[in-house]
NUMI-317822 format. One record per residue (C-alpha): x, y, z; residue number from 1; residue in three letters. Coordinates in Angstrom, 3 decimals, decimal comma. Layout:
BEGIN
X Y Z NUM ALA $
...
***
This chain:
BEGIN
12,794 -15,973 27,271 1 MET $
10,830 -13,993 24,705 2 LYS $
8,967 -17,155 23,784 3 LEU $
8,002 -17,771 27,415 4 ILE $
6,783 -14,184 27,717 5 ALA $
4,767 -14,570 24,527 6 LEU $
3,193 -17,815 25,753 7 PHE $
2,229 -16,235 29,049 8 SER $
0,653 -13,221 27,335 9 ILE $
-1,289 -15,463 24,953 10 VAL $
-2,363 -17,697 27,838 11 SER $
-3,677 -14,807 29,894 12 TRP $
-5,465 -13,482 26,826 13 GLY $
-7,092 -16,821 26,103 14 LEU $
-8,120 -17,301 29,702 15 LEU $
-9,785 -13,890 29,693 16 GLY $
-11,832 -14,632 26,594 17 MET $
-15,415 -15,670 26,912 18 SER $
-15,612 -18,613 24,548 19 VAL $
-18,382 -21,104 23,912 20 PRO $
-18,246 -24,454 25,659 21 GLU $
-17,101 -26,208 22,496 22 THR $
-13,854 -24,251 22,439 23 THR $
-13,091 -24,442 26,136 24 SER $
-10,166 -26,685 25,219 25 GLY $
-8,338 -23,533 24,158 26 ILE $
-8,704 -22,158 27,654 27 GLN $
-7,531 -25,436 29,162 28 TYR $
-4,502 -25,306 26,881 29 SER $
-3,794 -21,778 28,018 30 ALA $
-4,123 -22,857 31,627 31 LEU $
-1,739 -25,750 30,970 32 ALA $
0,823 -23,339 29,513 33 ILE $
0,551 -21,111 32,577 34 LEU $
0,854 -24,102 34,884 35 ALA $
3,959 -25,210 33,008 36 PHE $
5,481 -21,742 33,382 37 LEU $
4,815 -21,708 37,116 38 VAL $
6,251 -25,185 37,614 39 VAL $
9,272 -24,376 35,444 40 TRP $
9,976 -21,224 37,402 41 PHE $
9,670 -23,060 40,703 42 CYS $
11,953 -25,900 39,597 43 LEU $
14,518 -24,053 37,470 44 LYS $
14,232 -20,308 37,751 45 GLY $
13,877 -19,815 41,488 46 PHE $
16,809 -22,057 42,495 47 PRO $
18,983 -20,315 39,887 48 ALA $
18,115 -16,956 41,435 49 ILE $
18,968 -18,271 44,902 50 LEU $
22,267 -19,690 43,646 51 GLU $
23,177 -16,338 42,102 52 ALA $
22,505 -14,608 45,413 53 GLN $
24,815 -16,937 47,361 54 LYS $
27,870 -15,095 46,051 55 GLY $
26,416 -11,800 47,207 56 GLU $
25,691 -13,233 50,661 57 VAL $
29,262 -14,534 50,970 58 LYS $
30,660 -11,126 49,984 59 ALA $
28,389 -9,419 52,515 60 LEU $
29,484 -11,806 55,282 61 LYS $
33,132 -11,148 54,411 62 ALA $
32,512 -7,397 54,648 63 SER $
30,817 -7,810 58,023 64 ILE $
33,745 -9,880 59,296 65 ASP $
36,208 -7,231 58,085 66 ALA $
34,213 -4,503 59,835 67 LEU $
34,078 -6,545 63,035 68 ALA $
37,869 -6,914 62,927 69 THR $
38,321 -3,177 62,401 70 GLU $
35,978 -2,395 65,300 71 ILE $
37,909 -4,757 67,556 72 ARG $
41,229 -3,113 66,572 73 VAL $
39,820 0,349 67,220 74 ILE $
38,458 -0,714 70,626 75 LYS $
41,889 -2,123 71,562 76 GLU $
43,584 1,142 70,531 77 ARG $
41,087 3,153 72,588 78 ILE $
41,509 0,942 75,635 79 SER $
45,348 1,294 75,457 80 LYS $
45,101 5,094 75,503 81 ASN $
***
């Protein structure tokens, strides 16, 4: 992860440099590194984040179902009185 952060910092730095036309390959390399990072995040990182959140969503749905059951029980108790 530190290596990815380092590559992105270097890439942004190289893209911001004003270099002569003969060394524009450096900027293209930096752009390629950034493109790789974006594609990697879209293919690997983002789905992993979504997968990690599925457990939280299931727990939240279970809590909502438990609350709905409690509300129903309370309404039945109120209607009996």
